[in-house]
N, C-alpha and C positions, 0 to 999 in steps of 0.2 A: 363487696366483691370486685376484685380486680376487673378493669374493662379487658374484653377480648380484643385479640388482634390477629392478624395473617402475615404469616412469613414468607415472602417472595422470593424463591432461591432463582439465581440465574443460571440458565441452562448453558452447558459447555458445547461449543461447536463440534469439538473432536469425540470419539465415544470414548468412555472410559476404559480402563485396562479389564481385559476378560471379556469385551463386548463379543457376543455370539454373532457375526457376520449372516450367518444361516438364518437368522430370526428376523432379519430387516424385511420389511414389506413393500418397500418402494426402492425402485432402482436410482442410484445416484445419477444426476444429470452429467452427461459429458460435455465438458466445456467446449466452446466452437472451435478454441485453438487446438485442442486436441483432437477433435473431429476432422477438421479440413486444414490443418497446418498452420503456422504462426501467421502467415501472410493471408490468412482466410480462403485460400483455394481449396478445391476438393482434391482428396487423394489422387485420382487419376491423373488430375492436371499437374501433379508434381512429378508424373513418369515421364521422362523424355523421349522423344518421337521414336527413336529406333526400339527403345522398350515396349511402347504401345505396340508396334507393328510387330515385334515377336510374339506378344500375346494374340492379336490378330490372326498371326499365321496358325497358332494352336487351336484356333475356333473351327467348329464343324463347317465346312462350305458346303453351299455358298448362304445358309440360312442367318448365321449370327452375324457374318461380315456385313450381310444387307442391313442388318438392324443396326450395326455399329455405326454404319454410314450415316443414319439419320439421327444419331445422338445428339451431335453438336456440330459446328462448324469446324473445329479443330479435327475432329476425329473424320469427318468429311473430307477434308484435305488431305489427310494422311491416306485415306481408302483410296483417294482419287490421284494422288500425286505420284511424282517420280519414283519415290522409294516404295511404292506399293507394288513393285515387280514382283516381289516376294511372296504376295498374297496370292490366292487362287484367282483365276482369270473371271471377270464378271459375267453372271448369268445373262443370257440374252433375253429370258423371259420369266414372268413373274409363274407361270404355269400355264392350265390349259382348262377348257371347259369341255363338258361331254354332254351329249343327248343321252343320259344314261343314268340308271339309279333309282330308287323308289321315290324320290323326291318329285313333286309335281313341276319344279323348276330344274334348268341344267345345274349339277353339281360342277365345283371348280376343285382342281387338284393341283395344291401347290408344291411347285418345284425349287423356290426359292425362300420357302419360310413366311411366305405372306399370304395371310388368309383373306380371299376376295369371295364374292357371294352375289346373288342377285336376288335374295331373300325380301329385300324391300320393295321388289315391285308389286304393284297392284293387280294381282293376277289370283282370281278366286282358287283355292286349293283344289277344287273338284273339276277344275279345267286344266290348269297348268300351262306349259308353254314349251317349244322347241327351239333350238337355235337354228336359223337359216343362213347366217353370215355371221364373218367376223372381220373387223379389219380397224386398224388406227386405234387399238385400244378400246374399240365400242363393240356392243353385239347388236344384231338383229334378230329378234326373236318372234316366232309366229305364236299367237295366243290360242290356244284350243279350246274346245266347249262344243255346246250343241250347235250352233251357228257356224262353225269353222267350215262346214262342207259348202256354205254358199257365200260366206264372207272371209276376207282376207283380212285379218287383224294384226298388226304389225306393231312392235314396240322397239325404240332404239334406246339402249342404255350405256352408260360407263361406270363399269363396276369399281374402278379406280376414284371416281369423283361421287359416286352413289347417287347419279342423277339418271333420269330417263324421260323419254318423249313418247307420247302414244300417238302413232299415225293415225290420220282418218281411214276407217275401214273401207275396203273396196268390196263391191258386190261382185262375186266370181261365178254364180250360177250358171252351168253350161260352158264353162271355160276351164282350161288346165294350165296350172301355174307352171310355167318353163322354169322361171327363176325369180327369186327375190335377193337383190344384191344392194348392200352398203357402200353409198360412194363417199368417203370422207371429203370434207372441204377445208376451208380456212378456219382456224380458231374452232369453235364449236358447231360451225355450219356443217350440214350432210345432207346427201340425197339419198332416195331410195329408189332403184330401177326395179319394175315389175313387168315381166314378159308374159302374156296370156295367149294361149290358142284357143280357137273357137273349134266347134265341131262341123256346123252346118251353117252357111258356108264355110269352107277351109279358109281362116283368116287368123292375123295376129293383132295384138294389141301391145303397144309400149307405153307404160305409164311411168312418170318420173315424178316424185314427191321432193320437194324443195323446204328445207327448214326455214330458209329465208321468206317465203312466201306462204308456206303452212298449207298448200294446197297441191294438188296433183295436176298434171299435165298428161294429155294422152294423145297418140298418133295411131291410127290403123291401116293395114295393108294385106293384100293376097299373100300366102303361102304358095310357093311354087312346086313344093314336093311334100310327099308326106313326112310329117313330123311326129315323134314319138317322144313325150316327155320322160326325161329320165333324171336321176340324180347325180350330180357331178360337182366338181368343184369350179369356182369363180375366180377371176383375177381382174383387178381393175389398173389400166396404164392411161393416166390423165383422166379423160373423160370417156374413155370406150370401156365397155365390160366384156370380158371373154368368158363364155361359159361352155365347159367340156361336155358333150354330147357322148356320155359313155355308150361304147359299142357302136356308134352311128359314124364314125369316121369322119367327124368334123367339129370344128369348135363354133359357136354361135357366136357373133359379133353383134353387141348392141351399143351404138352411139347414143350416149345420153343427151347431147345438147341437140343434134339433128333429128334424134328419136327413129332412127333408121335400124333396120334389122338385115344383116348379112351372114356369111358363113366363110370360114376357113378350113380347107381340108387338112386333115392330119398328113406328117410326113410317112414317108415309106419306111417303116420300122423293121422289116424284116422278121416280126415276131407277132404271134396271135395276141391281140388285145381283148382283155377281158375286164370286168368289174375289179378294180383294186391294183391292177399293175401297171396303170399309167395315169399321169397327172399333168398339170398345167402350173406355169409360174410365170416369172418375169426376171430378167437379168438386173444388175447393178445400175446399168444406163438406161431402163425403161423398155426392155423388148421383150416380146412373148417368147416363152420357152415351153418346150413339152418333153415331160420325162416319161421312161418305158424301163420296166425291169425285165431282163432276160433270164434265161436259165443261168444257174451257177451264180446268181445274185449280182447280176452285172447291171449297173445303172447306166443308162444311155439318156444324153440330153441333146435335143435340138432347138435351135435358136431361129426365129422368123428373121431372115434379113431382107427380106421384100415380099409382097404380096404372091403367095404359093411358093415361096423358095424357102425352104428349111435347111440351114446348115447343122450338119452332127458336129457335135463336141467331143472332147477326150471322155473316154468311158471311164467309170469309177467301179473298182472291186469293192463291194459292201463287205464280204467277207474279210478282206484285208484291213477294212476299216474298224474291225472289230477288237479292241485292245481289252483283254480278260478284267483288267482294273476298271474298266468303263461300261462294260456289257455282262459281266459276270459269266454266267453258264451258258449264255447265248453264244458265245464264242466256240463253244464245244458242241452246239445243237445242231440236229438235222434241220435246216432251214432251206424253204424253197417259195418261189412267186409263182408257181404253177400249182393250180388247184388240185389238179389231179394226182400230184406227188403226196398229198395227204394220205393216200392208200398205202404209199410206201413208208409210212411214218413219218413224215417230214412235217414240221411245224409251219403254217401258212405265214407269208411276208406279203404286207400290201402298204400302199400309201395311205396316209392319215390326214395330212396336213401340208400345206405352203406358206410360210410366214412370209409375208411381202416386204414388211419392213427391216427384216435382217436375213433373208434368204434361207432361213433354215428348212429343212426338209423333216417332218415327222412320218413315222413308220409305225405299223402295228406289226411285232414279232412274236409269236408265240406267246399272245395275251400281255405283252409288254410295250408300251409306247416308247418308242426310241427315236431321238432327235440326231440327225447329221448336221455338224457345224460346217459350214463351208470355208469357214477361215483355217481350222485346223485339218479337216477332213477326217475327223473320229467320229463314231457312232457313241452315243452315250443313253443308256436305258434310265428311264424317269420313273415310270409307275407301272405297276402290276395289277391288272385286273383279276382279283381272286374270285369273283364270280362268274362261274361257267354258264350259268343260266342267262346271263346278258353279256352277249357278245361286243365287243368293241366296235366302233364304226370310225366315222371322224372325229377330228378333236378340233378345238378351236384356241388356239394360243392367244396370249395376252402378253404383248411385248413389253420389255423394259427399255424405252427409248432414252430414258435417262440414266447417266451413271456418274456418282451415286445417286439412289433414289433420295427424294426429299419424304417428309413425314406424310404430306398429303397423299404420296403414292402409295404409301405403306397403309393407307386407311387408319391411323393410329387415332384414337380418340384425343390423348392429351397432345398439347404443341410445347416447345420449349421457347424461352426468349431468345432475343436476338443474338445474345452472347452464348447461349447454349449454358451447359453445365460445366463446360470444360474451360 
C-alpha cells in the first residue's frame, strides 16, 4: 500500500476572483499611514490653524469650544490666541449651584458644558447640606441633620478639584447664626467667619476658623442695638466681611483679623427696599458697592467712597440691556422689581448673586437665571426653573478664572500627554 502523504497548499494573500467581501468576518486593519497620514500625525494635525478656527466657529458656544481648548496644547493656543477673535467670547463661569432640587446636596447647573457636583461629600443622604457661601471657586456648606439645631457643622469644598475639608463643629444652642462666610487665602488656605448673636444677655460672638491652624478663635462683646438675624448676601474685601442685613437699613461689618463688629448705614436710595430688590458687591479696585432696582427696571449703584459717604453711579436700564438673541421672550415680557406688580400680571425680577471675581450680577427674571455682563452691558438668560413648586432663590456661581481652562478644571478623568494628540 503506497505511503500516505499530505499536500500543503500555500495561501494567497489576495482574495481570489469572485470573492464576496460581504462574507468577511474580520475588518481589515488600516495601516498607520492611512489613519494618521504619511508623517504619522493625526488627521486634525494636518489642518492649518485657520481651518481649525473655522471649525471651532461652527461649534455650539460655549460648551464645545471650552472642551476643544482642553484637547491639546495646539488647540489651547488657538482658542486663546490673537486669531481667536472670530470665536465666541469665553464664558466667565462654569455655571452655578442652587439650594434647590430633590437631591440632598445642592445641584449644579452647567452653563459652559462642564458638569460639576458635590456628590462626593461625606454627607449622609438622610441629612443633606445647604449652601451658606461661595467664593474663589470654593463652596461653604452647612450640614443638616438632627443635631443642626444646636450645632453648626460646616464643610469647605472645591468642586473643580473634588476636595473637601470638614470644619470643627460649633455648639450654637441659644444663639442665632447671623452669617457664615468663606474668606479665601493664598493657595489652598482659607478662613471661615461666623457671627453669633446671643439672646440673654444681648451680645455677639465673632468666631474665625483658619485652615492653617485648624482651630477656631473667638471674641465676644455687647450688642448696642436690637439685632434681627436675616438672610442676605455677603462680600469679602481683604480681611473684612460685609453682610447685608435685608430690610434693616445697614450692612454688618466684620473685621476677621481684629475680630470686631460694626455697621455701615445704607445710602439714601429714594426707593422702598425689600427682600430681593437690593444687593451688595465690590468694585474692581476693591470698594464696597450697593445695588438697588427702581421701578421700570432701573439698576442704581452706589460706591462707598469714605465711611458713611456713598457716591451714586450712572444708572443702567435693564430693559434696554435685553437683546432678544440673548434673553429670548424675556425681552417682550412684563417684568417688574415691585412685588405688588405681580397682581397686574408682571413677572418678578430680583437679585440672585454677585460674583466678586468677575463683577457679574445674577438676577432671577420670571423663573429664569439671567446674568449681566459688566464688560458688554448685556443681559443673557442662562437657565429656566421648570418646577414651579420650588421657587428659585440665591445662586452660587463658580468662576472660570483661567482661559482656556485646563483638563483638571474640567474634571476630566483622562489626561493627555505633554504634547497632546495634535
